[in-house]
MOPAC internal coordinates of N, CA, C and O (Angstrom, degrees):
PM7 1SCF
backbone

  N    0.0000 0     0.00 0     0.00 0    0    0    0
  C    1.4593 1     0.00 0     0.00 0    1    0    0
  C    1.5278 1   109.74 1     0.00 0    2    1    0
  O    1.2310 1   119.64 1   142.15 1    3    2    1
  N    1.3093 1   118.29 1   -37.85 1    3    2    1
  C    1.4563 1   121.01 1  -179.32 1    5    3    2
  C    1.5223 1   111.23 1   -65.19 1    6    5    3
  O    1.2310 1   119.98 1   144.70 1    7    6    5
  N    1.3357 1   117.64 1   -35.30 1    7    6    5
  C    1.4699 1   121.20 1   178.51 1    9    7    6
  C    1.5216 1   109.89 1   -62.43 1   10    9    7
  O    1.2310 1   120.40 1   141.39 1   11   10    9
  N    1.3359 1   116.83 1   -38.61 1   11   10    9
  C    1.4661 1   120.16 1   178.33 1   13   11   10
  C    1.5198 1   110.15 1   -64.54 1   14   13   11
  O    1.2310 1   120.24 1   137.84 1   15   14   13
  N    1.3161 1   117.15 1   -42.16 1   15   14   13
  C    1.4589 1   120.82 1   178.68 1   17   15   14
  C    1.5268 1   110.44 1   -61.63 1   18   17   15
  O    1.2310 1   120.37 1   138.26 1   19   18   17
  N    1.3226 1   116.90 1   -41.74 1   19   18   17
  C    1.4561 1   120.51 1   179.04 1   21   19   18
  C    1.5202 1   110.16 1   -62.37 1   22   21   19
  O    1.2310 1   120.04 1   139.41 1   23   22   21
  N    1.3233 1   117.53 1   -40.59 1   23   22   21
  C    1.4504 1   121.65 1   178.43 1   25   23   22
  C    1.5315 1   110.00 1   -62.78 1   26   25   23
  O    1.2310 1   120.19 1   137.92 1   27   26   25
  N    1.3114 1   117.24 1   -42.08 1   27   26   25
  C    1.4617 1   121.28 1   178.54 1   29   27   26
  C    1.5267 1   110.77 1   -63.90 1   30   29   27
  O    1.2310 1   120.48 1   139.72 1   31   30   29
  N    1.3209 1   116.69 1   -40.28 1   31   30   29
  C    1.4588 1   121.26 1   178.57 1   33   31   30
  C    1.5193 1   109.75 1   -65.18 1   34   33   31
  O    1.2310 1   120.85 1   133.59 1   35   34   33
  N    1.3332 1   115.98 1   -46.41 1   35   34   33
  C    1.4623 1   120.23 1   178.90 1   37   35   34
  C    1.5225 1   111.28 1   -60.17 1   38   37   35
  O    1.2310 1   120.60 1   140.34 1   39   38   37
  N    1.3310 1   116.46 1   -39.66 1   39   38   37
  C    1.4655 1   120.05 1   178.73 1   41   39   38
  C    1.5275 1   110.99 1   -65.40 1   42   41   39
  O    1.2310 1   120.57 1   138.86 1   43   42   41
  N    1.3133 1   116.52 1   -41.14 1   43   42   41
  C    1.4682 1   119.88 1   178.81 1   45   43   42
  C    1.5324 1   110.74 1   -63.32 1   46   45   43
  O    1.2310 1   120.63 1   139.54 1   47   46   45
  N    1.3267 1   116.40 1   -40.46 1   47   46   45
  C    1.4641 1   120.28 1   177.85 1   49   47   46
  C    1.5223 1   109.73 1   -63.84 1   50   49   47
  O    1.2310 1   120.61 1   134.05 1   51   50   49
  N    1.3247 1   116.43 1   -45.95 1   51   50   49
  C    1.4692 1   120.96 1   178.99 1   53   51   50
  C    1.5218 1   110.98 1   -59.42 1   54   53   51
  O    1.2310 1   120.51 1   132.60 1   55   54   53
  N    1.3236 1   116.63 1   -47.40 1   55   54   53
  C    1.4694 1   120.05 1  -178.17 1   57   55   54
  C    1.5205 1   111.52 1   -66.83 1   58   57   55
  O    1.2310 1   120.13 1   144.34 1   59   58   57
  N    1.3075 1   117.36 1   -35.66 1   59   58   57
  C    1.4663 1   119.97 1   176.71 1   61   59   58
  C    1.5250 1   110.93 1   -63.83 1   62   61   59
  O    1.2310 1   120.59 1   139.04 1   63   62   61
  N    1.3186 1   116.48 1   -40.96 1   63   62   61
  C    1.4632 1   120.55 1   177.57 1   65   63   62
  C    1.5272 1   110.58 1   -64.81 1   66   65   63
  O    1.2310 1   120.61 1   134.86 1   67   66   65
  N    1.3276 1   116.44 1   -45.14 1   67   66   65
  C    1.4638 1   119.68 1   178.43 1   69   67   66
  C    1.5259 1   110.54 1   -61.88 1   70   69   67
  O    1.2310 1   120.70 1   141.49 1   71   70   69
  N    1.3181 1   116.27 1   -38.51 1   71   70   69
  C    1.4623 1   119.96 1   178.90 1   73   71   70
  C    1.5277 1   110.83 1   -64.98 1   74   73   71
  O    1.2310 1   120.47 1   141.15 1   75   74   73
  N    1.3317 1   116.70 1   -38.85 1   75   74   73
  C    1.4690 1   119.87 1   177.60 1   77   75   74
  C    1.5260 1   110.92 1   -58.33 1   78   77   75
  O    1.2310 1   120.68 1   141.51 1   79   78   77
  N    1.3188 1   116.30 1   -38.49 1   79   78   77
  C    1.4582 1   120.53 1  -178.19 1   81   79   78
  C    1.5259 1   113.37 1   -82.23 1   82   81   79
  O    1.2310 1   120.19 1   139.45 1   83   82   81
  N    1.3263 1   117.25 1   -40.55 1   83   82   81
  C    1.4631 1   120.03 1  -168.61 1   85   83   82
  C    1.5303 1   114.89 1  -121.51 1   86   85   83
  O    1.2310 1   119.90 1  -178.84 1   87   86   85
  N    1.3170 1   117.80 1     1.16 1   87   86   85
  C    1.4628 1   120.16 1  -176.61 1   89   87   86
  C    1.5209 1   113.84 1   -55.82 1   90   89   87
  O    1.2310 1   120.44 1   144.11 1   91   90   89
  N    1.3151 1   116.76 1   -35.89 1   91   90   89
  C    1.4729 1   120.18 1  -178.85 1   93   91   90
  C    1.5242 1   111.83 1   -66.27 1   94   93   91
  O    1.2310 1   119.98 1   164.44 1   95   94   93
  N    1.3199 1   117.64 1   -15.56 1   95   94   93
  C    1.4635 1   120.98 1  -179.54 1   97   95   94
  C    1.5248 1   112.51 1   -87.38 1   98   97   95
  O    1.2310 1   120.28 1   169.06 1   99   98   97
  N    1.3262 1   117.08 1   -10.94 1   99   98   97
  C    1.4586 1   120.61 1   178.28 1  101   99   98
  C    1.5209 1   110.50 1   -75.52 1  102  101   99
  O    1.2310 1   120.93 1   -22.38 1  103  102  101
  N    1.3283 1   115.83 1   157.62 1  103  102  101
  C    1.4585 1   120.49 1   173.02 1  105  103  102
  C    1.5234 1   108.24 1   -63.86 1  106  105  103
  O    1.2310 1   120.32 1   -27.85 1  107  106  105
  N    1.3284 1   117.00 1   152.15 1  107  106  105
  C    1.4669 1   121.03 1  -178.27 1  109  107  106
  C    1.5276 1   112.32 1   -53.71 1  110  109  107
  O    1.2310 1   120.45 1   135.09 1  111  110  109
  N    1.3251 1   116.74 1   -44.91 1  111  110  109
  C    1.4701 1   119.62 1  -177.98 1  113  111  110
  C    1.5340 1   110.54 1   -66.66 1  114  113  111
  O    1.2310 1   120.10 1   140.04 1  115  114  113
  N    1.3279 1   117.42 1   -39.96 1  115  114  113
  C    1.4604 1   119.77 1   177.51 1  117  115  114
  C    1.5264 1   110.77 1   -63.88 1  118  117  115
  O    1.2310 1   121.32 1   138.85 1  119  118  117
  N    1.3195 1   115.07 1   -41.15 1  119  118  117
  C    1.4671 1   119.90 1  -179.07 1  121  119  118
  C    1.5328 1   109.94 1   -63.20 1  122  121  119
  O    1.2310 1   120.30 1   134.21 1  123  122  121
  N    1.3282 1   117.04 1   -45.79 1  123  122  121
  C    1.4685 1   120.39 1   179.73 1  125  123  122
  C    1.5241 1   111.36 1   -59.92 1  126  125  123
  O    1.2310 1   120.72 1   133.63 1  127  126  125
  N    1.3161 1   116.22 1   -46.37 1  127  126  125
  C    1.4617 1   119.69 1  -176.49 1  129  127  126
  C    1.5310 1   111.30 1   -71.48 1  130  129  127
  O    1.2310 1   120.14 1   141.93 1  131  130  129
  N    1.3250 1   117.33 1   -38.07 1  131  130  129
  C    1.4605 1   120.08 1   176.97 1  133  131  130
  C    1.5262 1   110.03 1   -63.25 1  134  133  131
  O    1.2310 1   120.25 1   134.79 1  135  134  133
  N    1.3188 1   117.13 1   -45.21 1  135  134  133
  C    1.4647 1   121.00 1   178.32 1  137  135  134
  C    1.5151 1   111.25 1   -60.44 1  138  137  135
  O    1.2310 1   120.81 1   136.28 1  139  138  137
  N    1.3302 1   116.06 1   -43.72 1  139  138  137
  C    1.4640 1   119.63 1   179.83 1  141  139  138
  C    1.5231 1   110.52 1   -61.65 1  142  141  139
  O    1.2310 1   120.51 1   136.43 1  143  142  141
  N    1.3149 1   116.62 1   -43.57 1  143  142  141
  C    1.4642 1   120.67 1  -177.55 1  145  143  142
  C    1.5257 1   112.37 1   -72.88 1  146  145  143
  O    1.2310 1   120.13 1   129.83 1  147  146  145
  N    1.3200 1   117.36 1   -50.17 1  147  146  145
  C    1.4619 1   121.38 1  -172.62 1  149  147  146
  C    1.5288 1   113.38 1   -85.17 1  150  149  147
  O    1.2310 1   120.23 1   136.47 1  151  150  149
  N    1.3156 1   117.17 1   -43.53 1  151  150  149
  C    1.4580 1   120.06 1  -172.53 1  153  151  150
  C    1.5248 1   113.14 1   -92.58 1  154  153  151
  O    1.2310 1   120.81 1   146.28 1  155  154  153
  N    1.3235 1   116.05 1   -33.72 1  155  154  153
  C    1.4617 1   119.72 1  -177.98 1  157  155  154
  C    1.5254 1   112.51 1  -102.50 1  158  157  155
  O    1.2310 1   120.58 1   176.11 1  159  158  157
  N    1.3395 1   116.49 1    -3.89 1  159  158  157
  C    1.4610 1   123.51 1   176.09 1  161  159  158
  C    1.5319 1   113.36 1    61.35 1  162  161  159
  O    1.2310 1   120.41 1  -144.03 1  163  162  161
  N    1.3240 1   116.82 1    35.97 1  163  162  161
  C    1.4607 1   121.08 1   174.82 1  165  163  162
  C    1.5171 1   109.29 1   -78.81 1  166  165  163
  O    1.2310 1   120.88 1   -29.06 1  167  166  165
  N    1.3132 1   115.92 1   150.94 1  167  166  165
  C    1.4593 1   120.75 1   173.40 1  169  167  166
  C    1.5209 1   109.82 1   -85.31 1  170  169  167
  O    1.2310 1   121.03 1   -12.60 1  171  170  169
  N    1.3300 1   115.64 1   167.40 1  171  170  169
  C    1.4728 1   119.68 1  -178.98 1  173  171  170
  C    1.5259 1   111.48 1   -62.36 1  174  173  171
  O    1.2310 1   119.98 1   145.19 1  175  174  173
  N    1.3197 1   117.65 1   -34.81 1  175  174  173
  C    1.4665 1   120.69 1   179.23 1  177  175  174
  C    1.5196 1   110.99 1   -65.24 1  178  177  175
  O    1.2310 1   120.56 1   138.86 1  179  178  177
  N    1.3327 1   116.53 1   -41.14 1  179  178  177
  C    1.4701 1   120.49 1   178.64 1  181  179  178
  C    1.5312 1   111.13 1   -66.31 1  182  181  179
  O    1.2310 1   120.73 1   139.47 1  183  182  181
  N    1.3172 1   116.20 1   -40.53 1  183  182  181
  C    1.4611 1   120.37 1   178.52 1  185  183  182
  C    1.5201 1   109.61 1   -65.24 1  186  185  183
  O    1.2310 1   120.93 1   135.40 1  187  186  185
  N    1.3243 1   115.83 1   -44.60 1  187  186  185
  C    1.4665 1   120.38 1   179.88 1  189  187  186
  C    1.5247 1   110.80 1   -58.68 1  190  189  187
  O    1.2310 1   120.51 1   136.54 1  191  190  189
  N    1.3216 1   116.63 1   -43.46 1  191  190  189
  C    1.4707 1   120.13 1  -179.58 1  193  191  190
  C    1.5218 1   111.10 1   -64.08 1  194  193  191
  O    1.2310 1   120.07 1   138.00 1  195  194  193
  N    1.3224 1   117.48 1   -42.00 1  195  194  193
  C    1.4703 1   119.53 1  -178.24 1  197  195  194
  C    1.5243 1   112.31 1   -73.42 1  198  197  195
  O    1.2310 1   120.04 1   153.61 1  199  198  197
  N    1.3225 1   117.52 1   -26.39 1  199  198  197
  C    1.4724 1   121.24 1  -179.51 1  201  199  198
  C    1.5224 1   112.83 1   -95.13 1  202  201  199
  O    1.2310 1   120.51 1   170.26 1  203  202  201
  N    1.3237 1   116.64 1    -9.74 1  203  202  201
  C    1.4609 1   120.06 1  -179.39 1  205  203  202
  C    1.5240 1   112.69 1    70.81 1  206  205  203
  O    1.2310 1   120.95 1  -143.38 1  207  206  205
  N    1.3387 1   115.80 1    36.62 1  207  206  205
  C    1.4587 1   120.74 1   178.57 1  209  207  206
  C    1.5245 1   108.62 1  -130.42 1  210  209  207
  O    1.2310 1   120.96 1    -3.12 1  211  210  209
  N    1.3274 1   115.77 1   176.88 1  211  210  209
  C    1.4652 1   119.64 1   178.75 1  213  211  210
  C    1.5329 1   110.20 1   -77.08 1  214  213  211
  O    1.2310 1   121.26 1   -17.31 1  215  214  213
  N    1.3238 1   115.19 1   162.69 1  215  214  213
  C    1.4519 1   120.58 1   176.32 1  217  215  214
  C    1.5219 1   109.62 1   -60.36 1  218  217  215
  O    1.2310 1   120.52 1   139.49 1  219  218  217
  N    1.3301 1   116.61 1   -40.51 1  219  218  217
  C    1.4575 1   121.03 1   178.72 1  221  219  218
  C    1.5313 1   110.65 1   -63.88 1  222  221  219
  O    1.2310 1   120.83 1   142.94 1  223  222  221
  N    1.3250 1   116.02 1   -37.06 1  223  222  221
  C    1.4665 1   119.80 1   177.29 1  225  223  222
  C    1.5166 1   112.06 1   -63.97 1  226  225  223
  O    1.2310 1   120.63 1   140.18 1  227  226  225
  N    1.3262 1   116.40 1   -39.82 1  227  226  225
  C    1.4672 1   120.55 1   177.51 1  229  227  226
  C    1.5222 1   110.27 1   -66.22 1  230  229  227
  O    1.2310 1   120.69 1   136.10 1  231  230  229
  N    1.3325 1   116.28 1   -43.90 1  231  230  229
  C    1.4630 1   121.32 1   178.40 1  233  231  230
  C    1.5344 1   110.40 1   -58.96 1  234  233  231
  O    1.2310 1   120.66 1   133.59 1  235  234  233
  N    1.3325 1   116.35 1   -46.41 1  235  234  233
  C    1.4647 1   121.04 1  -179.76 1  237  235  234
  C    1.5264 1   111.84 1   -64.47 1  238  237  235
  O    1.2310 1   120.18 1   139.41 1  239  238  237
  N    1.3255 1   117.27 1   -40.59 1  239  238  237
  C    1.4728 1   121.12 1  -179.26 1  241  239  238
  C    1.5233 1   111.14 1   -64.88 1  242  241  239
  O    1.2310 1   120.45 1   136.72 1  243  242  241
  N    1.3178 1   116.75 1   -43.28 1  243  242  241
  C    1.4689 1   119.82 1   177.93 1  245  243  242
  C    1.5265 1   109.45 1   -65.17 1  246  245  243
  O    1.2310 1   120.38 1   138.56 1  247  246  245
  N    1.3129 1   116.88 1   -41.44 1  247  246  245
  C    1.4625 1   121.10 1   178.08 1  249  247  246
  C    1.5234 1   112.15 1   -61.70 1  250  249  247
  O    1.2310 1   120.33 1   139.07 1  251  250  249
  N    1.3314 1   116.98 1   -40.93 1  251  250  249
  C    1.4747 1   120.30 1   177.33 1  253  251  250
  C    1.5286 1   110.81 1   -66.04 1  254  253  251
  O    1.2310 1   120.43 1   141.65 1  255  254  253
  N    1.3168 1   116.78 1   -38.35 1  255  254  253
  C    1.4661 1   120.16 1   178.05 1  257  255  254
  C    1.5268 1   110.54 1   -63.08 1  258  257  255
  O    1.2310 1   120.45 1   135.51 1  259  258  257
  N    1.3237 1   116.74 1   -44.49 1  259  258  257
  C    1.4648 1   121.50 1   178.74 1  261  259  258
  C    1.5273 1   109.59 1   -60.97 1  262  261  259
  O    1.2310 1   120.76 1   133.28 1  263  262  261
  N    1.3181 1   116.15 1   -46.72 1  263  262  261
  C    1.4681 1   120.25 1  -179.99 1  265  263  262
  C    1.5258 1   110.53 1   -60.83 1  266  265  263
  O    1.2310 1   120.43 1   137.09 1  267  266  265
  N    1.3266 1   116.78 1   -42.91 1  267  266  265
  C    1.4569 1   120.81 1  -178.74 1  269  267  266
  C    1.5289 1   111.22 1   -65.09 1  270  269  267
  O    1.2310 1   120.13 1   139.10 1  271  270  269
  N    1.3261 1   117.36 1   -40.90 1  271  270  269
  C    1.4607 1   120.45 1   177.38 1  273  271  270
  C    1.5233 1   110.78 1   -60.45 1  274  273  271
  O    1.2310 1   120.66 1   138.92 1  275  274  273
  N    1.3159 1   116.35 1   -41.08 1  275  274  273
  C    1.4731 1   120.12 1   179.60 1  277  275  274
  C    1.5297 1   111.75 1   -69.23 1  278  277  275
  O    1.2310 1   120.48 1   145.57 1  279  278  277
  N    1.3214 1   116.69 1   -34.43 1  279  278  277
  C    1.4734 1   120.34 1   176.02 1  281  279  278
  C    1.5254 1   109.93 1   -64.68 1  282  281  279
  O    1.2310 1   120.52 1   135.94 1  283  282  281
  N    1.3155 1   116.61 1   -44.06 1  283  282  281
  C    1.4682 1   119.92 1   177.99 1  285  283  282
  C    1.5284 1   110.59 1   -59.14 1  286  285  283
  O    1.2310 1   120.51 1   136.08 1  287  286  285
  N    1.3322 1   116.64 1   -43.92 1  287  286  285
  C    1.4589 1   119.82 1  -179.40 1  289  287  286
  C    1.5236 1   110.77 1   -66.32 1  290  289  287
  O    1.2310 1   120.61 1   139.97 1  291  290  289
  N    1.3222 1   116.44 1   -40.03 1  291  290  289
  C    1.4652 1   120.08 1   179.13 1  293  291  290
  C    1.5303 1   110.95 1   -60.61 1  294  293  291
  O    1.2310 1   121.12 1   140.75 1  295  294  293
  N    1.3274 1   115.47 1   -39.25 1  295  294  293
  C    1.4667 1   119.41 1  -177.39 1  297  295  294
  C    1.5213 1   113.12 1   -82.55 1  298  297  295
  O    1.2310 1   120.03 1   142.93 1  299  298  297
  N    1.3168 1   117.55 1   -37.07 1  299  298  297
  C    1.4650 1   120.98 1  -173.35 1  301  299  298
  C    1.5290 1   113.56 1  -103.17 1  302  301  299
  O    1.2310 1   120.13 1   144.97 1  303  302  301
  N    1.3032 1   117.36 1   -35.03 1  303  302  301
  C    1.4565 1   121.94 1   176.34 1  305  303  302
  C    1.5204 1   116.25 1    66.59 1  306  305  303
  O    1.2310 1   119.82 1  -158.04 1  307  306  305
  N    1.3111 1   117.95 1    21.96 1  307  306  305
  C    1.4665 1   120.46 1  -176.03 1  309  307  306
  C    1.5228 1   112.84 1   -66.97 1  310  309  307
  O    1.2310 1   120.11 1   136.90 1  311  310  309
  N    1.3103 1   117.39 1   -43.10 1  311  310  309
  C    1.4686 1   120.31 1  -178.04 1  313  311  310
  C    1.5215 1   110.74 1   -66.47 1  314  313  311
  O    1.2310 1   120.12 1   139.72 1  315  314  313
  N    1.3215 1   117.37 1   -40.28 1  315  314  313
  C    1.4555 1   120.69 1   178.13 1  317  315  314
  C    1.5206 1   112.29 1   -63.79 1  318  317  315
  O    1.2310 1   120.92 1   136.57 1  319  318  317
  N    1.3287 1   115.84 1   -43.43 1  319  318  317
  C    1.4663 1   119.12 1   177.74 1  321  319  318
  C    1.5188 1   110.90 1   -64.39 1  322  321  319
  O    1.2310 1   120.66 1   141.38 1  323  322  321
  N    1.3182 1   116.35 1   -38.62 1  323  322  321
  C    1.4609 1   121.29 1   178.26 1  325  323  322
  C    1.5276 1   110.52 1   -59.96 1  326  325  323
  O    1.2310 1   120.46 1   133.32 1  327  326  325
  N    1.3289 1   116.72 1   -46.68 1  327  326  325
  C    1.4602 1   120.26 1  -179.64 1  329  327  326
  C    1.5359 1   111.12 1   -63.98 1  330  329  327
  O    1.2310 1   120.03 1   141.09 1  331  330  329
  N    1.3154 1   117.55 1   -38.91 1  331  330  329
  C    1.4637 1   120.85 1   177.34 1  333  331  330
  C    1.5270 1   111.01 1   -64.18 1  334  333  331
  O    1.2310 1   120.62 1   139.49 1  335  334  333
  N    1.3348 1   116.42 1   -40.51 1  335  334  333
  C    1.4614 1   120.16 1   179.09 1  337  335  334
  C    1.5248 1   111.10 1   -65.32 1  338  337  335
  O    1.2310 1   120.44 1   138.30 1  339  338  337
  N    1.3296 1   116.77 1   -41.70 1  339  338  337
  C    1.4657 1   119.82 1   177.10 1  341  339  338
  C    1.5227 1   111.02 1   -60.43 1  342  341  339
  O    1.2310 1   120.65 1   137.41 1  343  342  341
  N    1.3136 1   116.36 1   -42.59 1  343  342  341
  C    1.4645 1   120.69 1   179.65 1  345  343  342
  C    1.5283 1   110.22 1   -62.64 1  346  345  343
  O    1.2310 1   120.53 1   135.46 1  347  346  345
  N    1.3222 1   116.60 1   -44.54 1  347  346  345
  C    1.4671 1   120.40 1   179.87 1  349  347  346
  C    1.5261 1   111.62 1   -65.07 1  350  349  347
  O    1.2310 1   120.00 1   141.78 1  351  350  349
  N    1.3319 1   117.60 1   -38.22 1  351  350  349
  C    1.4614 1   120.07 1   177.40 1  353  351  350
  C    1.5258 1   110.68 1   -63.88 1  354  353  351
  O    1.2310 1   120.56 1   140.02 1  355  354  353
  N    1.3356 1   116.54 1   -39.98 1  355  354  353
  C    1.4563 1   120.25 1   176.85 1  357  355  354
  C    1.5192 1   111.74 1   -63.81 1  358  357  355
  O    1.2310 1   120.62 1   139.21 1  359  358  357
  N    1.3285 1   116.43 1   -40.79 1  359  358  357
  C    1.4647 1   120.42 1   177.75 1  361  359  358
  C    1.5209 1   110.74 1   -65.21 1  362  361  359
  O    1.2310 1   120.75 1   139.93 1  363  362  361
  N    1.3234 1   116.17 1   -40.07 1  363  362  361
  C    1.4593 1   120.51 1   178.43 1  365  363  362
  C    1.5268 1   110.49 1   -62.66 1  366  365  363
  O    1.2310 1   120.87 1   137.29 1  367  366  365
  N    1.3046 1   115.94 1   -42.71 1  367  366  365
  C    1.4648 1   120.39 1   177.98 1  369  367  366
  C    1.5272 1   110.62 1   -60.74 1  370  369  367
  O    1.2310 1   120.38 1   137.29 1  371  370  369
  N    1.3215 1   116.88 1   -42.71 1  371  370  369
  C    1.4651 1   121.06 1   178.60 1  373  371  370
  C    1.5299 1   111.21 1   -64.59 1  374  373  371
  O    1.2310 1   120.24 1   137.33 1  375  374  373
  N    1.3244 1   117.15 1   -42.67 1  375  374  373
  C    1.4749 1   121.08 1  -179.88 1  377  375  374
  C    1.5270 1   111.17 1   -62.73 1  378  377  375
  O    1.2310 1   120.63 1   137.89 1  379  378  377
  N    1.3074 1   116.40 1   -42.11 1  379  378  377
  C    1.4668 1   120.22 1   179.09 1  381  379  378
  C    1.5241 1   109.90 1   -64.19 1  382  381  379
  O    1.2310 1   120.82 1   136.79 1  383  382  381
  N    1.3326 1   116.04 1   -43.21 1  383  382  381
  C    1.4685 1   119.59 1   179.33 1  385  383  382
  C    1.5306 1   110.96 1   -63.78 1  386  385  383
  O    1.2310 1   120.37 1   144.09 1  387  386  385
  N    1.3362 1   116.89 1   -35.91 1  387  386  385
  C    1.4669 1   120.91 1  -178.88 1  389  387  386
  C    1.5286 1   112.22 1   -70.20 1  390  389  387
  O    1.2310 1   119.75 1   161.84 1  391  390  389
  N    1.3211 1   118.08 1   -18.16 1  391  390  389
  C    1.4606 1   120.56 1   179.22 1  393  391  390
  C    1.5290 1   112.10 1   -69.38 1  394  393  391
  O    1.2310 1   120.58 1   161.34 1  395  394  393
  N    1.3069 1   116.49 1   -18.66 1  395  394  393
  C    1.4633 1   122.68 1  -179.76 1  397  395  394
  C    1.5307 1   112.17 1    52.46 1  398  397  395
  O    1.2310 1   121.50 1  -134.72 1  399  398  397
  N    1.3120 1   114.74 1    45.28 1  399  398  397
  C    1.4586 1   119.78 1   177.95 1  401  399  398
  C    1.5197 1   109.78 1   -74.19 1  402  401  399
  O    1.2310 1   119.97 1   -31.37 1  403  402  401
  N    1.3269 1   117.66 1   148.63 1  403  402  401
  C    1.4653 1   119.31 1   175.63 1  405  403  402
  C    1.5334 1   110.06 1   -60.77 1  406  405  403
  O    1.2310 1   121.19 1   -35.45 1  407  406  405
  N    1.3107 1   115.32 1   144.55 1  407  406  405
  C    1.4712 1   119.99 1  -177.66 1  409  407  406
  C    1.5249 1   112.66 1   -60.56 1  410  409  407
  O    1.2310 1   120.39 1   156.75 1  411  410  409
  N    1.3277 1   116.86 1   -23.25 1  411  410  409
  C    1.4620 1   119.49 1  -178.88 1  413  411  410
  C    1.5343 1   112.58 1   -89.81 1  414  413  411
  O    1.2310 1   120.34 1  -168.29 1  415  414  413
  N    1.3291 1   116.96 1    11.71 1  415  414  413
  C    1.4680 1   120.77 1   175.78 1  417  415  414
  C    1.5251 1   107.89 1   -60.56 1  418  417  415
  O    1.2310 1   120.15 1   -52.98 1  419  418  417
  N    1.3396 1   117.31 1   127.02 1  419  418  417
  C    1.4756 1   119.66 1  -177.70 1  421  419  418
  C    1.5340 1   112.07 1   -54.19 1  422  421  419
  O    1.2310 1   121.30 1   -53.05 1  423  422  421
  N    1.3185 1   115.11 1   126.95 1  423  422  421
  C    1.4640 1   122.02 1   176.12 1  425  423  422
  C    1.5149 1   115.41 1    84.68 1  426  425  423
  O    1.2310 1   119.59 1   164.14 1  427  426  425
  N    1.3293 1   118.39 1   -15.86 1  427  426  425
  C    1.4640 1   121.04 1  -175.89 1  429  427  426
  C    1.5288 1   113.08 1   -60.84 1  430  429  427
  O    1.2310 1   119.05 1   131.52 1  431  430  429
  N    1.3224 1   119.42 1   -48.48 1  431  430  429
  C    1.4726 1   118.15 1   179.96 1  433  431  430
  C    1.5353 1   112.79 1   -58.94 1  434  433  431
  O    1.2310 1   120.68 1   140.84 1  435  434  433
  N    1.3215 1   116.31 1   -39.16 1  435  434  433
  C    1.4631 1   119.92 1   180.00 1  437  435  434
  C    1.5270 1   111.00 1   -66.76 1  438  437  435
  O    1.2310 1   120.46 1   139.20 1  439  438  437
  N    1.3350 1   116.72 1   -40.80 1  439  438  437
  C    1.4676 1   120.54 1   179.42 1  441  439  438
  C    1.5217 1   110.00 1   -62.94 1  442  441  439
  O    1.2310 1   120.47 1   132.80 1  443  442  441
  N    1.3277 1   116.71 1   -47.20 1  443  442  441
  C    1.4645 1   120.49 1   179.97 1  445  443  442
  C    1.5244 1   111.57 1   -64.04 1  446  445  443
  O    1.2310 1   120.89 1   142.01 1  447  446  445
  N    1.3126 1   115.91 1   -37.99 1  447  446  445
  C    1.4620 1   119.93 1   178.83 1  449  447  446
  C    1.5327 1   110.78 1   -66.07 1  450  449  447
  O    1.2310 1   120.27 1   138.11 1  451  450  449
  N    1.3257 1   117.09 1   -41.89 1  451  450  449
  C    1.4701 1   120.71 1   177.43 1  453  451  450
  C    1.5266 1   111.28 1   -62.19 1  454  453  451
  O    1.2310 1   120.54 1   134.30 1  455  454  453
  N    1.3140 1   116.58 1   -45.70 1  455  454  453
  C    1.4643 1   120.17 1   179.01 1  457  455  454
  C    1.5252 1   111.23 1   -62.22 1  458  457  455
  O    1.2310 1   120.68 1   135.03 1  459  458  457
  N    1.3077 1   116.31 1   -44.97 1  459  458  457
  C    1.4666 1   120.44 1   179.46 1  461  459  458
  C    1.5285 1   110.46 1   -60.95 1  462  461  459
  O    1.2310 1   120.94 1   137.82 1  463  462  461
  N    1.3268 1   115.82 1   -42.18 1  463  462  461
  C    1.4631 1   120.15 1   178.24 1  465  463  462
  C    1.5154 1   112.24 1   -61.83 1  466  465  463
  O    1.2310 1   120.28 1   137.46 1  467  466  465
  N    1.3219 1   117.08 1   -42.54 1  467  466  465
  C    1.4621 1   120.75 1   178.51 1  469  467  466
  C    1.5175 1   112.20 1   -64.90 1  470  469  467
  O    1.2310 1   120.69 1   139.31 1  471  470  469
  N    1.3126 1   116.29 1   -40.69 1  471  470  469
  C    1.4660 1   120.24 1  -178.15 1  473  471  470
  C    1.5261 1   113.06 1   -71.32 1  474  473  471
  O    1.2310 1   120.39 1   152.70 1  475  474  473
  N    1.3226 1   116.85 1   -27.30 1  475  474  473
  C    1.4637 1   119.72 1  -177.55 1  477  475  474
  C    1.5187 1   113.37 1  -102.35 1  478  477  475
  O    1.2310 1   120.11 1   178.68 1  479  478  477
  N    1.3116 1   117.40 1    -1.32 1  479  478  477
  C    1.4623 1   121.63 1  -177.09 1  481  479  478
  C    1.5233 1   110.97 1   -61.85 1  482  481  479
  O    1.2310 1   121.27 1   -36.91 1  483  482  481
  N    1.2963 1   115.18 1   143.09 1  483  482  481
  C    1.4671 1   121.25 1   175.33 1  485  483  482
  C    1.5212 1   108.80 1   -74.45 1  486  485  483
  O    1.2310 1   120.00 1   -51.98 1  487  486  485
  N    1.3115 1   117.60 1   128.02 1  487  486  485
  C    1.4639 1   120.78 1  -177.23 1  489  487  486
  C    1.5033 1   111.83 1  -110.35 1  490  489  487
  O    1.2310 1   119.77 1  -161.93 1  491  490  489
  N    1.3153 1   118.05 1    18.07 1  491  490  489
  C    1.4581 1   119.35 1   179.36 1  493  491  490
  C    1.4928 1   110.98 1  -111.00 1  494  493  491
  O    1.2310 1   120.10 1   180.00 1  495  494  493

């Protein structure tokens, strides 16, 4: 049962990342319902009531939004490239730290500060 929960958590993280990249490309109604479901943790019945549609309609709209986000990622690959770049920046930071250079090495503090800033930057 815990493995299923982890999969659900991983899916929510993935969809949130895809939404950060492609959410603006969704139709307004899809965006509202996706946000309500994923970000505000509303149930389909609550979304249906606020949108004036059936529960099945809310379920279908959220499902179409999810599918559309995945299609955008499949075609554009922005979120995947972003994650690869973050990983490489983290590896670069580790490699620089492993060099054990003196702190007064010219440019080193600025390089480390830039990397740290990139890794901690808000991407939403």
